[in-house]
C-alpha positions in Angstrom: 0.4 -0.1 -0.4 0.9 3.6 -0.7 1.7 6.1 2.6 -1.7 7.8 1.4 -3.5 4.6 1.9 -1.7 3.7 5.0 -3.2 6.8 6.2 -6.5 6.6 5.2 -7.6 3.8 7.0 -6.5 5.6 9.9 -8.6 8.8 8.9 -12.0 6.7 8.6 -11.5 4.5 11.5 -11.3 8.1 13.3 -14.1 9.6 11.6 -16.6 6.2 11.5 -15.0 6.7 15.3 -17.0 10.2 15.5 -20.0 8.8 14.0 -20.8 5.7 16.4 -21.3 8.7 19.2 -24.1 10.5 16.6 -25.6 8.7 13.3 -24.1 5.5 13.4 -24.2 4.4 16.7 -21.9 1.3 17.8 -22.7 0.0 14.5 -19.4 3.2 14.1 -17.2 2.2 16.5 -17.2 -1.3 15.6 -16.0 -0.6 12.3 -14.0 1.8 13.9 -11.7 -0.5 16.2 -11.6 -3.1 13.3 -10.3 -0.3 10.9 -7.9 0.8 13.4 -6.5 -2.6 13.9 -6.0 -2.4 10.1 -4.0 0.8 10.4 -1.8 -0.5 12.9 2.0 -1.2 11.3 1.4 1.7 9.3 1.7 4.9 8.8 -2.0 6.4 9.5 -1.3 3.7 13.4 -1.1 6.6 15.4 -4.3 8.2 13.9 -5.6 3.9 13.7 -4.7 4.1 17.5 -6.8 6.9 18.2 -10.3 6.4 16.1 -9.7 2.4 18.3 -9.9 4.7 21.4 -12.7 6.9 20.0 -14.3 3.1 19.0 -14.0 1.5 22.4 -15.4 4.8 24.5 -18.1 4.3 21.9 -18.7 0.5 22.8 -18.2 1.5 27.1 -20.9 4.6 26.9 -23.5 2.3 24.9 -23.1 -0.7 27.6 -23.6 1.8 30.4 -26.7 3.1 29.2 -28.4 -0.9 28.0 -27.0 -1.1 31.9 -28.7 2.3 33.2 -32.2 1.2 31.0 -32.1 -2.0 31.9 -31.7 -0.9 35.8 -35.1 1.4 35.4 -37.3 -0.5 33.7 -36.7 -3.3 35.5 -35.1 -2.8 38.9 -36.6 0.5 40.1 -39.5 -1.2 40.0 -39.0 -3.8 42.0 -38.3 -1.4 45.2 -41.6 -0.2 44.8 -40.9 3.1 42.7 -43.2 3.5 39.6 -41.7 5.3 36.5 -45.0 5.7 35.7 -47.7 6.6 39.1 -50.9 6.7 37.1 -50.3 3.0 35.3 -49.1 0.9 39.0 -49.9 -2.5 39.6 -51.5 -3.5 41.8 
């Protein structure tokens, strides 16, 4: 690969890492991690590293959000709190 192609993988990894937070939730983060690993050992190594970091941060945020959603939907009602007081189960 040429030098510009090596850096291209790193740049695409960064772009998808950022898009993983906005327009391409989760899938953008996964692809950013994959392309970041492809760029490893080339001229775009540092760019790929940034893309990998953005990808992992995006995935961690989605996992944390999923755990919070589970807590709100499952655990909170079991504690006796209701998210929708008009629809409480007797």
